[in-house]
N, C-alpha and C positions, 0 to 999 in steps of 0.2 A: 365478693359475692353477697356477704351479709349486708354491706352498705347499699348495694343495689336493690336488695329486697326491702330495706327500710325505705329508701326513696320511693320505691314503687308503691308501698302501702302507707306513705306518710300522711295521705288525706283520710285514712280510716283510723289510724291509732296514733297516739302521741309518740313522738320520736324518742323521748327519754325512756318511756316504757318499753319500746321495742329494743332500745339499746341495752337496757337492764336484762331483757329476757335472753337476747342473743349474746350477752356478756361482751359487749364492745362498749367503748366510752363514747359519749355523745360528742366530745371534742374531736375524736377521731373521725366520727361520721361527718361533722361539719367540715373538718379539714379535708376530707376526701372529695367534698363537693367542688372545692377550688383547685384541686390537683388535676394535672393532665393525666393521660394514660401512661402506664409504667413502661419501662424499656422492653420488658417481656411482651407486653401487649403490642407495642408498636412493631417488634420484630415478628410477632405472630401475624400481624396484619400484612407486613411486607411479604411473608411467606405466602399467605393466602393470595395476594395479588400476583406473585410470580407463578404460583400454581395455576391460577386462572389463565394468565397469559400464555403459558406453555400449553395448556389444555386447548385453548382456543386456536393457537398457531398449528396444533396437530390435528385440527378438524375433529377433535373429540375422540381420537384413536388412542392415544397414550394412556396408560395406567400409572399407578404410583411408582413403579419401578423406573419406567422410561422417563417420567417427569422428574424423578429424583437425579437421574443421570443428566438431564438437561440443566437442572439447577446447579449441579456441581461443575458442569463444563462451561457455563456462560457466566462471565464476570458481573454483568449488570443485574443478574438476579440474585435474590437471597436464597442460599443453599440450605438444605435441611435433610434430615435422614428420611428414610422411606416411611417409617411409622408416622412421623410428623406430617409428611406429604399426604399419607392415606387419611390421616385425621382431618387435615384441611379440605381434602376432597369431599369427605362426608359432611363436613360443616357447610361447604358451598353447594352440596347437592349435586356433585358432578361425578360421572362414572365413565370408564373407558368404553368405547363401542366395540363389542366383541363380535368378530365375524364368525359365522358358523363354518365349520369344516365341511368339506364336500362329502355328500352321501350319495352314492350311486343308487339309482332308483330303477325298477323295472316296470314302473307304471306306464302304460301306453297313453300318450297324449290324444290320440285319435282312435276310438273305439272300433271304427270301420276297418282299421288295418288289422290283419291277422298275422300271428307269428309264423315263422318259417316251419315247414313241414318237418316232422321228426323222422328222417329216413333211417337213422341207425337203430332206434328203438332199444337202446342200451346194449346193442351188440357191437362191441368194440374190437372184435377179432377181424383183421383184414386178410384178404387172400394174398396180398403182395404189398410191399412197401409203398407208401404214398397213395393209398387207395381211400383211406379214411382219415379224416382230420377232425379232431374234437378240441373244444376249448371250455372254459369255465368262466362265467361272468361274475362270480362272487369276488369279493375283494379281500384278499389274504391279509391278515393282520401281522404275521411274523415272517421272518426270513425263512424259517423252516417250512412253513405252509407255501411260500413262494417256491422253494426248491421242489417240494412234493408236486405242486401243480405243474411246474415246468417238466419234471421227470414223467409225470402222467402223460402230458401232452406229446412228448417224444416217443414214449413207448406206444402210445395209441397211433401215432403217425407211422411208426416202424412196423405195425402189425402185430405187436405184442399185447398180451392181456395185461392191463394195469393192475397194480398190487391192491 
């Protein structure tokens, strides 16, 4: 990191002065110029390539968890933990494509169409069974709410007053 900074600013300042300020040896700096990338850097590059490959193969849908699973299951790819995969994804600027969950809407597409006439007018008491049928278009979030909704519909269909 320090050597890269020295190399980047070598045209502005003397190398020896920068080495003294950053507390590194000039010989170490010049030696780093001739060295190749470290094993750690090489592995990190292989991980980045593997992450990019799996992300492309999944059409950009997979996130760090699924990409990690793919890396562990496939022999030809460099495996890594989820945090390393997430870091590589951030460095590459790739994200999973999240699909939105279905949200029911009551917006009418055609304003000329009118909703059905309200014949019950909140009078749910029927004279005999199977005379009045009601339902609810809201989306229940919990099983308890589903049960209450189903029991309300059964009671209303049987001519009973809902709770």
